[in-house]
N, C-alpha and C positions, 0 to 999 in steps of 0.2 A: 504494500500500500504506500509505503514511504517513497518508493521509486516512482510510482505513478504520480503522486503529488509533486515530487521534485521535478519530474519531467513536465508536468503541466505548468509549474511556476516558471521554469526556464523558457518554455514555449511562449508563455504570456509576456515575459520580459523581452524576448526576441521580437515578438510582434509589436510591442509598444515602441521599442527602439527603432525597428525597421520603419514603422509608420512615421515617426518623427524625422528620421533621416530622409525618407521619401518626401515629406512635406518641405524640408529644407531644400532639397535638390529641385523640387518643382518650382519653388519660389525663385531660385537662382536661374533656371533655364527659360523662363517665360514660355511655357508650353503653348503649342498652337502656332508658334512662329513657323512660317513656311519659307524655305530657301529654294530658289530656282537657279540652277547652274547650267551653263553651256560651255563646251570646250571641244578639244580634239583628243582622240585616243589613237594610239598605235597598237594594233592587235596582231600578234604573231601566232600563226597556226602551225605548230610543229609537225603535225602529221603530214601535211601537204607542202611543207616548206614554203610558206607564203606569208605575206603580211598586208594589212589593210589600214588605210587612214579612215577614221570613223568620226563623223560629227555626232557628238554626244550631248544629250540633255538629261538633267537630273532634277527631280523635285523631292524635297525631303522635309521632315518635321522632327521635332525633338519631343520626347515624352518627359524628360527631366534633364538635368545638367549633363548626364553621361550617356543616355541612350535615346535612340530615335529610329526612324525608318526612312527609306528613300526608294524611289522608283527611277529606273534608268531606261533610256531608249537611245538607239543609235542607228545611223544609216551609213553604209560604206560610201566613200568618196572616190575610190579608185578601183581599177581592175588589176589583177596580177596574173601572169602567165605561168602555168605549171607544166613541166615536162612529165608526161606519163606514157611510158612504153614507146617513146620516140615521137609522140604526138604532143603538140602544144595545145593546152586547154586553158581558156580564159576563165578566171574565177572572179567573183565579186561578192562581197558581204552585202546581202540585201537588207537585213535588219538584225538588231540585237535588242532584246528587252530583258529587264531583270527587276526583282524586288529584293530588298535587303533590310536587315536589321543592322543598325549602326551603333558604334560606340565611339566615344570621344574622351580623351584624357588631356585636360588643359595643362600646358607647360607654363604659360603666363596669361595675361589678359587678352593677348592677340594671337597666340600660337597654340596649336593643339595637335596631338597625335590622333589619327583616326583609324578605325577598323570597321569592316563590314563583312557580313556573311549572309548568303541568301541563295536565290534560285534564278537562273537565267536561261533564255532560249535564243538561238541564233538560226539564221537561214542563209545559206550560201548558194549562189547560182554558178553553174559551170556550163560553158558552151564551147563547141568545137565543130567545125565542118557544117555549119548551119543548123546544128542540133543543140538544144539547151535543156538543162535539167536543174531543178532546185531541190535541195535537201536541207532539212532542219534537224536540229538536235537541242537537247536541253540537259541541265544538270546543276550541280552545286557550284557556287561561286563565292570567292572570298578575297579580301584585299586589305592593305594597310596603306597609310599615307600621312600627309601633314596638311594642316589647314591654317591659313592666315586670315584673320578678321581685321578689317580696317578699324581705326580708332573710333569712328562713329558707330561701329557695330552693324552697319547696313550692308557691307560688301565683303565677299570672301574670295580667296584664291586658294585652290586646292590642287595638290598633286598626289597621285596614288598609283600603286601597282596592284593589279588584280589577276587572279587565275580563275578561269572558267573551265570547269571539268565537264565538257560537253560530250555526252555519251561516252565513246571510247577514246576521245582525244582531248588534249588540253589547249587552251588559248591563253596566252599571257599578254596582258595589256598594260600600257603605261598611259595615264590620262593627266591632262592639265585642264582645269575648268575655272571659270570666273562666275561669280553669282551675286545675287541680291537677296537679302532677307526682307520678307514682308510681314 
């Protein structure tokens, strides 16, 4: 009986402490702030030895000072040629979309380390000899980066590296975005 009461007391204390910490974090983060970012991503697809320039847009919000969520969408800006069995095949990233849970660890008032983990889907188009085919894949995605916030708090610049584990292949991406908080 003593162990049950002790466990209940510890659980109650943890719940009270967690709710106070959560309230403090929520006050510091101004929940509901929306950040819209646009930028460029360089995506390297190891399995087919090709890379794409991608116009990237992200929309995110924060739940508290440390955690949030974001949605990402991108369209390929270039084609790349891949040699397959002696044939040249033109490939293009048609789109990439993703949803992420985000984390942020402030270094100071303007600089923070960022991390994200989520799910992404991509579609690539391949064409050769007048024939074309599109294939899509999806899977886990994660990344780390750094974010700079202007002194006014309204503008952000972010750089990050991400890995997209799309079906049986990996896509490594480097992104630089600029954004505005609303």
